[in-house]
C-alpha positions as CSV (number, residue, x, y, z in Angstrom):
1,X,0.0,0.0,0.0
2,X,1.4,3.4,-1.0
3,X,2.5,5.8,1.7
4,X,0.4,8.9,2.1
5,X,2.1,12.2,1.7
6,X,0.5,15.6,2.4
7,X,2.0,18.8,0.8
8,X,0.7,22.2,2.1
9,X,0.6,25.0,-0.5
10,X,0.8,22.1,-2.9
11,X,-1.0,23.3,-6.0
12,X,1.3,26.0,-7.3
13,X,5.1,26.7,-7.7
14,X,7.5,24.6,-5.6
15,X,4.6,22.9,-3.8
16,X,3.1,21.7,-7.0
17,X,6.4,20.3,-8.1
18,X,6.8,18.5,-4.8
19,X,3.3,17.0,-4.9
20,X,3.7,15.7,-8.5
21,X,7.2,14.4,-7.8
22,X,6.0,12.4,-4.8
23,X,3.1,11.0,-6.8
24,X,5.6,9.9,-9.5
25,X,7.6,8.3,-6.8
26,X,4.7,6.1,-5.8
27,X,3.1,8.0,-2.9
28,X,-0.6,8.7,-2.5
29,X,-0.6,12.5,-2.4
30,X,-2.9,15.1,-1.0
31,X,-2.3,18.9,-1.5
32,X,-3.7,21.8,0.4
33,X,-4.2,25.3,-0.7
34,X,-5.5,28.5,0.8
35,X,-7.5,30.5,-1.7
36,X,-7.2,30.0,-5.5
37,X,-10.0,27.5,-6.3
38,X,-9.5,27.8,-10.1
39,X,-5.8,27.0,-9.9
40,X,-6.4,24.1,-7.5
41,X,-9.0,22.6,-9.7
42,X,-6.8,22.9,-12.7
43,X,-3.9,21.2,-10.8
44,X,-6.1,18.4,-9.6
45,X,-7.6,17.8,-13.0
46,X,-4.1,17.7,-14.6
47,X,-2.3,15.5,-12.1
48,X,-5.0,13.5,-10.4
49,X,-4.0,14.7,-7.0
50,X,-6.8,15.5,-4.6
51,X,-6.8,19.0,-3.1
52,X,-8.1,20.3,0.2
53,X,-8.7,23.9,1.1
54,X,-7.9,25.5,4.5
55,X,-5.8,28.1,6.3
56,X,-2.7,26.5,7.9
57,X,-2.7,29.4,10.3
58,X,-5.8,27.9,12.1
59,X,-5.0,24.9,14.3
60,X,-8.6,23.8,14.3
61,X,-8.8,23.9,10.5
62,X,-5.6,21.9,10.2
63,X,-6.8,19.3,12.7
64,X,-10.1,18.9,10.9
65,X,-8.6,18.9,7.5
66,X,-6.0,16.3,8.4
67,X,-8.7,14.1,9.8
68,X,-10.5,14.3,6.5
69,X,-7.5,13.4,4.5
70,X,-6.7,10.4,6.7
71,X,-10.3,9.3,6.3
72,X,-10.0,9.5,2.5
73,X,-6.4,8.2,2.0
74,X,-5.1,6.7,5.2
75,X,-2.6,7.8,7.8
76,X,-0.3,10.6,6.8
77,X,3.3,9.3,6.8
78,X,5.0,12.1,5.0
79,X,4.2,15.8,5.7
80,X,5.8,18.6,3.6
81,X,5.3,22.0,5.2
82,X,5.5,24.2,2.1
83,X,2.7,26.8,2.5
84,X,4.0,30.3,2.9
85,X,3.3,33.9,2.2
86,X,5.1,37.2,2.1
87,X,4.1,40.6,3.4
88,X,7.2,42.6,2.7
89,X,7.9,46.1,4.2
90,X,10.8,47.9,5.8
91,X,10.5,47.4,9.5
92,X,9.7,51.0,10.3
93,X,6.7,50.7,7.9
94,X,5.7,47.1,8.8
95,X,2.3,46.8,10.5
96,X,1.4,44.3,13.3
97,X,-1.0,42.7,10.8
98,X,1.8,42.1,8.2
99,X,4.0,40.6,11.0
100,X,1.2,38.4,12.3
101,X,0.0,37.1,8.9
102,X,3.5,35.9,8.0
103,X,4.3,34.4,11.4
104,X,0.8,32.7,11.6
105,X,1.2,31.0,8.1
106,X,5.0,30.4,7.8
107,X,5.8,29.4,11.4
108,X,2.7,28.7,13.4
109,X,1.3,26.9,10.4
110,X,4.2,24.4,10.6
111,X,3.2,23.7,14.2
112,X,-0.5,23.5,13.3
113,X,0.2,20.9,10.6
114,X,2.8,18.9,12.4
115,X,1.1,18.6,15.8
116,X,-1.9,16.6,14.7
117,X,0.1,14.0,12.6
118,X,2.8,13.6,15.3
119,X,1.0,11.1,17.6
120,X,0.2,8.7,14.7
121,X,3.8,8.8,13.4
122,X,5.1,8.0,16.9
123,X,2.6,5.1,17.3
124,X,3.5,3.7,13.9
125,X,7.3,4.2,14.5
126,X,7.6,6.0,11.1
127,X,7.3,9.5,9.8
128,X,8.9,12.1,7.6
129,X,8.5,15.8,8.4
130,X,10.0,18.1,5.7
131,X,9.7,21.9,6.0
132,X,10.5,24.3,3.2
133,X,12.3,27.3,4.8
134,X,14.3,29.8,2.8
135,X,17.7,31.3,2.2
136,X,16.3,34.4,3.8
137,X,15.8,32.4,7.0
138,X,19.5,31.8,7.0
139,X,20.9,35.2,6.1
140,X,18.0,37.6,6.5
141,X,16.7,40.0,3.9
142,X,15.9,43.7,3.8
143,X,12.2,44.4,4.3
144,X,11.6,40.8,5.4
145,X,11.9,40.9,9.2
146,X,8.7,39.0,9.4
147,X,9.5,36.4,6.7
148,X,13.1,35.9,7.8
149,X,12.1,35.5,11.4
150,X,9.4,32.9,10.5
151,X,11.8,30.9,8.2
152,X,14.6,31.0,10.8
153,X,12.0,29.7,13.3
154,X,11.3,26.8,11.0
155,X,14.9,25.8,11.1
156,X,15.0,25.9,14.9
157,X,11.7,23.9,15.1
158,X,13.2,21.3,12.9
159,X,16.4,20.9,15.0
160,X,14.4,20.5,18.2
161,X,11.7,18.2,16.9
162,X,14.3,15.9,15.2
163,X,15.6,15.1,18.6
164,X,12.2,14.0,19.8
165,X,11.4,11.9,16.8
166,X,14.6,10.1,16.3
167,X,14.0,7.1,18.5
168,X,10.5,6.8,17.1
169,X,11.6,6.4,13.5
170,X,10.6,9.9,12.5
171,X,13.0,12.2,10.7
172,X,12.6,15.9,10.6
173,X,14.5,18.0,8.1
174,X,14.3,21.4,6.5
175,X,15.2,22.6,3.0
176,X,16.2,26.2,2.4
177,X,15.7,27.1,-1.3
178,X,17.4,30.2,-2.8
179,X,15.7,32.0,-5.7
180,X,13.6,29.5,-7.6
181,X,12.0,30.0,-11.1
182,X,8.4,30.3,-10.1
183,X,5.5,32.6,-11.2
184,X,6.4,34.9,-8.4
185,X,9.8,35.6,-9.8
186,X,8.3,36.6,-13.2
187,X,7.0,39.8,-11.6
188,X,10.5,41.0,-10.7
189,X,11.8,43.8,-13.0
190,X,14.5,42.7,-15.4
191,X,17.3,44.9,-13.9
192,X,16.5,43.5,-10.4
193,X,16.5,39.9,-11.8
194,X,19.8,40.5,-13.5
195,X,21.2,41.6,-10.1
196,X,19.8,38.5,-8.4
197,X,21.1,36.0,-10.9
198,X,24.5,37.8,-10.9
199,X,24.8,37.0,-7.2
200,X,24.2,33.3,-7.7
201,X,27.5,31.5,-8.4
202,X,25.9,28.9,-10.7
203,X,24.5,31.8,-12.8
204,X,20.8,30.9,-12.9
205,X,17.7,30.5,-10.8
206,X,16.8,27.1,-9.4
207,X,14.0,25.0,-10.7
208,X,11.0,23.8,-8.7
209,X,11.8,20.2,-9.7
210,X,15.2,20.5,-8.1
211,X,13.7,21.2,-4.7
212,X,11.1,18.5,-5.3
213,X,13.8,15.9,-5.9
214,X,15.4,16.8,-2.6
215,X,12.1,16.3,-0.9
216,X,11.5,12.9,-2.5
217,X,15.0,11.8,-1.2
218,X,14.4,13.0,2.3
219,X,11.0,11.3,2.3
220,X,12.5,7.9,1.3
221,X,13.8,5.0,3.3
222,X,17.3,5.9,2.0
223,X,17.3,9.0,4.1
224,X,16.5,7.3,7.4
225,X,19.9,8.4,8.9
226,X,19.4,12.1,8.0
227,X,17.5,14.1,10.6
228,X,17.7,17.6,12.0
229,X,19.5,18.6,8.8
230,X,19.3,21.9,6.9
231,X,19.7,21.3,3.2
232,X,20.7,24.5,1.4
233,X,19.6,24.6,-2.3
234,X,20.6,28.0,-3.5
235,X,23.2,27.6,-6.2
236,X,26.0,28.7,-3.9
237,X,24.5,32.1,-3.1
238,X,24.7,31.5,0.6
239,X,26.9,28.8,2.1
240,X,26.0,27.7,5.6
């Protein structure tokens, strides 16, 4: 029977690449999304991956949604915490709402999704928790105090939880992508893009499929000895 994998923010960008790669690797995959019903339907129709809509910032919504997925597909054995948002502003202009929205989704959302699946993973003596952080959680970024704080928190969460899960057969790892070729990057002005690419030693943006392949590896039995790790995937832009 195929293992069940759940990818949050799994219908677009990096999340969509992860969800489809896991399906191709033989997993039974569910993907969550927060708002774009049209994109989610198109993704589901194209790839045959069932989608579920809720806000990862709500613990109750996560608990209820996870129970629904497990009723449909079976126990969740692989969780990929990919959902994330940005609300960028220089700190002196950042509002409490901008701060709270990003922390609620990008950091608290990781707790909200992981906490309900953790007891079952402990009981079954197997689990994979993989969280998508960011290069900016490692080095910081101008006008992203909220985002960088949340993504750095994801790294700390991973290191702590890995110690609790190790004896129960649960690995907990985090991937920190650099600049990846997604729809979001297409909105960046050409001059700014040239500057970004110029700062990446390999001379290009990363591809969503490259992050997805790293997730598939960390989810596999071959990665059973890797836990508490931070995998940087940024083309050499920041070496930690």
